[in-house]
C-alpha positions in Angstrom: -0.1 0.0 0.1 2.9 2.2 0.6 3.7 2.2 -3.1 0.2 3.4 -4.1 1.1 7.3 -4.1 3.8 6.5 -7.0 1.7 4.3 -9.1 0.6 5.6 -12.6 -3.1 5.3 -11.6 -3.2 5.3 -7.8 -6.3 4.1 -6.1 -8.1 7.2 -4.4 -9.4 5.1 -1.5 -6.0 4.0 -0.6 -4.5 7.5 -0.9 -7.3 8.7 1.2 -6.8 6.1 3.9 -3.0 6.9 4.0 -3.7 10.6 4.3 -6.4 10.0 7.1 -3.8 7.9 9.1 -0.9 10.3 8.8 1.3 9.8 11.9 -0.2 6.4 12.6 1.5 4.3 10.1 4.6 2.2 10.2 6.2 -0.3 8.0 8.5 -3.2 8.5 12.1 -4.0 7.4 10.8 -6.6 5.0 8.5 -4.3 3.2 11.3 -1.7 3.2 13.5 -4.3 1.4 10.8 -5.1 -1.2 10.3 -1.4 -2.0 14.0 -0.6 -2.2 14.7 -3.8 -4.2 12.0 -2.9 -6.7 13.6 0.6 -7.3 17.1 -1.0 -7.5 16.0 -3.3 -10.3 15.0 -0.3 -12.5 17.5 1.0 -14.9 18.9 4.5 -14.0 16.2 6.9 -15.1 14.1 9.8 -13.9 11.4 7.3 -12.9 14.0 5.4 -10.6 15.3 8.7 -9.1 11.5 9.7 -8.4 10.8 6.5 -6.8 14.0 6.4 -4.7 13.2 10.1 -3.6 9.7 9.1 -2.6 11.0 6.1 -0.6 13.7 8.2 1.2 11.4 11.2 2.0 7.9 9.9 2.3 8.6 6.4 3.6 12.0 6.0 5.1 12.1 9.5 6.3 8.6 9.6 7.8 7.6 6.1 8.9 9.0 3.9 11.6 10.6 0.7 10.1 10.0 -2.0 12.5 12.6 -4.9 12.6 12.1 -8.5 12.2 13.4 -9.4 15.7 13.7 -12.4 18.0 10.1 -12.3 19.0 8.9 -12.0 15.5 11.1 -14.9 14.4 9.7 -17.1 17.1 6.1 -16.4 16.2 6.9 -16.9 12.6 8.6 -20.2 13.2 5.4 -21.4 15.1 3.0 -20.3 12.4 5.2 -21.5 9.6 5.3 -24.9 11.1 1.6 -24.9 11.9 0.7 -24.1 8.3 3.1 -26.4 6.9 1.5 -29.2 8.8 -1.8 -28.3 7.0 0.1 -28.2 3.6 0.0 -24.5 3.2 3.2 -23.1 4.1 3.5 -19.3 3.6 6.3 -17.6 1.7 9.2 -16.5 3.9 8.5 -12.8 3.3 4.8 -12.9 4.1 5.5 -14.9 7.2 7.9 -12.3 8.3 5.6 -9.4 7.4 2.8 -11.1 9.4 5.1 -11.8 12.2 6.2 -8.2 12.6 2.6 -7.0 12.6 1.5 -9.7 15.0 4.2 -9.2 17.8 3.8 -5.4 17.5 -0.1 -5.8 17.9 -0.7 -3.8 14.8 -3.1 -4.2 11.9 -1.6 -5.4 8.8 -2.7 -3.4 5.8 -2.6 -5.2 2.4 -4.4 -5.5 -0.9 -3.6 -9.3 -0.8 -5.3 -10.5 2.3 -5.8 -14.1 0.9 -2.1 -14.6 1.7 -2.3 -13.3 5.2 -5.7 -14.4 6.6 -4.4 -17.9 7.4 -2.2 -16.6 10.1 -3.7 -16.8 13.6 -4.2 -13.9 15.6 -3.4 -11.4 13.0 -5.5 -8.3 12.3 -5.9 -7.4 8.6 -7.3 -4.5 6.7 -7.7 -4.2 2.9 -7.9 -0.4 2.0 -8.5 -1.4 -1.7 -12.1 -2.6 -1.0 
């Protein structure tokens, strides 16, 4: 959802939700990595510089970036094992993102709730609906 403002055709509902919650938002190191990786994969260009500036100023400079720490790793290991026993192991990144949200008692905002709703005790919100 943090990439919404730099999309060619951003979703107005998502932009409104971001604006309404200014000062209440955070992200995690895993999402930060995904955003920075996406920018780094682009060829040097005006678009890449604009994305990197947005990430530096509007995301990295404005939001807390929460770590994937020991508590998150333990919760993630438990959930990964539980889901694997059911034949539905999550991707490592999704599990880490879910873990950071869960151990910090935060609501995970995503446009892809299908991948996250199988985690126990995780609060989800989809601003794109």
